[in-house]
C-alpha positions as a printed Julia matrix, in Angstrom:
224×3 Matrix{Float64}:
 65.96  100.2   -179.79
 64.72  103.03  -177.86
 62.52  102.13  -174.91
 58.69  103.06  -175.6
 58.41  105.07  -172.36
 57.76  108.7   -171.63
 60.4   111.27  -172.79
 62.42  113.21  -170.5
 60.78  116.41  -171.54
 57.33  114.75  -170.5
 58.62  113.61  -167.32
 60.37  117.01  -166.43
 57.0   118.84  -167.06
 56.06  121.52  -164.39
 55.35  120.66  -160.85
 52.26  118.15  -160.95
 48.91  119.01  -159.5
 48.39  116.08  -157.21
 50.49  113.35  -155.46
 49.08  110.74  -157.82
 50.48  112.43  -160.93
 53.84  112.96  -159.06
 54.01  109.26  -158.02
 53.16  108.12  -161.58
 56.02  110.3   -163.02
 58.42  108.92  -160.55
 57.26  105.35  -161.45
 57.6   106.18  -165.16
 61.19  107.47  -164.62
 62.11  104.4   -162.5
 60.54  102.02  -165.24
 62.94  103.6   -167.58
 65.95  103.58  -165.24
 65.46  100.03  -164.07
 64.97   98.64  -167.6
 67.9   100.25  -169.05
 70.48   99.39  -166.08
 68.96   96.58  -163.92
 68.33   97.03  -160.22
 72.15   97.29  -158.89
 73.17   99.77  -161.33
 70.0   102.0   -161.43
 70.39  105.39  -159.91
 67.96  107.06  -157.55
 69.66  110.31  -158.37
 68.97  109.67  -162.08
 65.31  109.05  -161.38
 65.13  112.1   -159.14
 66.89  114.2   -161.9
 64.37  113.16  -164.6
 61.44  113.82  -162.38
 62.64  117.1   -161.08
 62.26  115.71  -157.53
 64.54  114.56  -154.71
 65.29  111.17  -153.52
 63.79  111.9   -150.28
 60.59  112.47  -152.07
 60.94  109.21  -153.99
 61.3   107.29  -150.6
 58.41  109.04  -149.18
 56.36  107.84  -151.96
 57.85  104.22  -152.05
 60.04  103.56  -148.91
 63.2   102.48  -150.63
 65.01  101.71  -153.82
 63.56   97.91  -153.52
 60.12   98.84  -152.91
 60.3   101.29  -155.91
 61.73   98.5   -158.03
 58.91   96.06  -156.78
 56.35   98.93  -157.64
 57.92   98.82  -161.32
 57.74   95.04  -161.6
 54.21   94.88  -160.4
 52.96   97.56  -162.64
 54.84   96.18  -165.59
 53.16   92.85  -165.13
 49.84   94.18  -164.26
 49.64   96.2   -167.43
 50.17   92.93  -169.58
 47.98   90.81  -167.58
 45.36   93.75  -167.92
 45.76   93.97  -171.86
 45.23   90.32  -171.95
 41.62   90.94  -170.42
 40.69   92.43  -173.76
 41.44   89.37  -176.01
 37.83   88.14  -175.59
 39.09   84.44  -175.76
 35.87   83.05  -174.44
 34.12   83.83  -177.61
 36.81   82.36  -180.18
 37.27   78.83  -181.04
 40.2    76.87  -179.32
 42.54   77.19  -182.12
 41.76   80.86  -182.89
 42.02   81.65  -179.18
 45.52   80.27  -179.04
 46.45   82.11  -182.07
 45.29   85.31  -180.71
 47.27   84.84  -177.31
 50.48   84.14  -179.41
 50.03   87.04  -181.73
 49.17   89.43  -178.8
 52.07   88.27  -176.64
 54.53   88.48  -179.65
 53.52   92.0   -180.49
 53.39   93.33  -176.67
 57.1    92.22  -176.34
 58.01   93.98  -179.36
 56.24   97.21  -178.56
 57.02   97.07  -174.73
 60.95   96.37  -174.85
 61.28   97.75  -171.43
 59.05   94.82  -170.11
 61.31   92.23  -171.43
 64.29   94.0   -170.19
 62.74   94.06  -166.68
 62.14   90.35  -166.85
 65.67   89.61  -168.11
 67.17   91.92  -165.44
 65.28   90.32  -162.6
 66.2    86.71  -164.1
 69.87   87.76  -163.78
 69.32   88.68  -160.23
 67.93   85.16  -159.75
 64.38   86.35  -158.84
 65.66   87.72  -155.62
 63.22   90.61  -155.51
 60.4    88.75  -157.09
 60.35   86.3   -154.39
 59.68   89.06  -151.84
 56.35   89.95  -153.4
 53.4    87.32  -153.22
 51.51   90.13  -155.28
 53.49   89.76  -158.2
 52.83   85.86  -158.08
 49.2    86.6   -157.87
 49.08   89.03  -160.79
 50.35   86.53  -163.1
 48.0    83.63  -162.46
 45.24   84.67  -164.83
 47.04   83.92  -167.82
 47.74   80.34  -166.88
 44.16   80.14  -166.09
 42.98   81.72  -169.37
 45.19   79.2   -171.06
 43.78   76.33  -169.13
 40.08   77.22  -170.19
 41.21   77.31  -173.78
 43.0    73.9   -173.74
 40.11   72.49  -172.06
 37.64   73.51  -174.77
 40.06   72.42  -177.3
 40.48   68.95  -175.77
 36.71   68.68  -175.56
 36.47   69.64  -179.25
 39.29   67.22  -180.41
 41.29   69.99  -181.75
 44.08   70.18  -179.02
 46.08   67.49  -177.55
 45.22   66.24  -174.09
 48.86   65.87  -172.55
 49.87   69.46  -172.32
 50.26   71.57  -169.14
 48.98   75.21  -169.43
 51.97   76.45  -167.54
 54.25   74.84  -170.23
 52.03   76.35  -173.02
 52.51   79.79  -171.22
 56.4    79.21  -171.02
 56.72   78.3   -174.68
 54.75   81.21  -175.87
 56.68   83.72  -173.72
 60.06   82.07  -174.52
 59.56   82.09  -178.32
 58.08   85.56  -178.14
 60.96   87.16  -176.1
 63.77   85.73  -178.26
 63.07   88.52  -180.85
 63.91   91.02  -178.29
 66.27   89.58  -175.97
 68.62   88.15  -178.7
 68.13   90.89  -181.37
 71.7    92.17  -181.09
 73.57   88.81  -180.81
 71.57   86.86  -183.1
 70.92   89.81  -185.43
 74.65   90.54  -185.77
 75.68   86.74  -186.21
 73.15   86.09  -188.98
 72.89   89.47  -190.25
 69.14   89.79  -189.65
 67.21   92.99  -188.63
 65.57   91.75  -185.39
 63.29   93.49  -182.64
 60.8    96.01  -183.81
 63.12   96.71  -186.96
 63.0    93.16  -188.35
 60.17   91.34  -190.25
 57.63   91.38  -187.36
 54.86   89.77  -189.19
 56.86   86.86  -190.52
 58.56   86.01  -187.23
 55.16   86.38  -185.38
 53.81   83.76  -187.91
 56.64   81.33  -187.15
 55.95   81.32  -183.39
 52.3    80.98  -184.22
 52.9    78.12  -186.48
 55.08   76.33  -183.68
 52.78   76.67  -181.12
 49.84   75.5   -182.95
 51.46   72.55  -184.57
 52.74   71.35  -181.19
 49.15   71.83  -179.51
 47.25   70.18  -182.23
 49.83   67.63  -183.26
 48.4    64.24  -184.6
 45.07   65.94  -184.74
 44.67   66.2   -180.98
 46.06   62.36  -180.9
 43.48   60.94  -183.36
 40.48   62.06  -180.96
């Protein structure tokens, strides 16, 4: 499945009018390269070629290949966390809020496959680069805080169980949501099913919603 990123033609447009635009074009090209090839195999020359710049200019903006990669990771994580800001969870009943988080996360992974590939790539590197960026840890804290607030409201209302850790909930939602993307070729080939964006997104999304809601609301919040 093609990554949903700017095309080579877009990236190779005439010289930008500002350093900010030039930096953004480099970052977009780097996102595509790192998502497709991982950190070690990614080529700085390929990134320079796609943006009609030079390695020297890339290093001027970002300092090094690793710093460019960290900038890509930070932007990728910041974008999903910023998108979550628009979910308006505080105005939804707890169960509806959980449903919205699950549906959003599932759909985001399907429509932003490059994000999933970046996460998988960094896991294959054992989180080596992410460990060097405290900012990446900070930027991801809000989703756990949001889930914590929703779960607490659900506990108080007697609709969500009281023995769950918000971090475990985030982990479950992420794992179930990513499977459709990360395993689309192996699982899809073995069982002859279309996966990823080509599969039945709505049906598989609903399966994940049902699993999470059944787990969190099991035994009617433990017979509250």
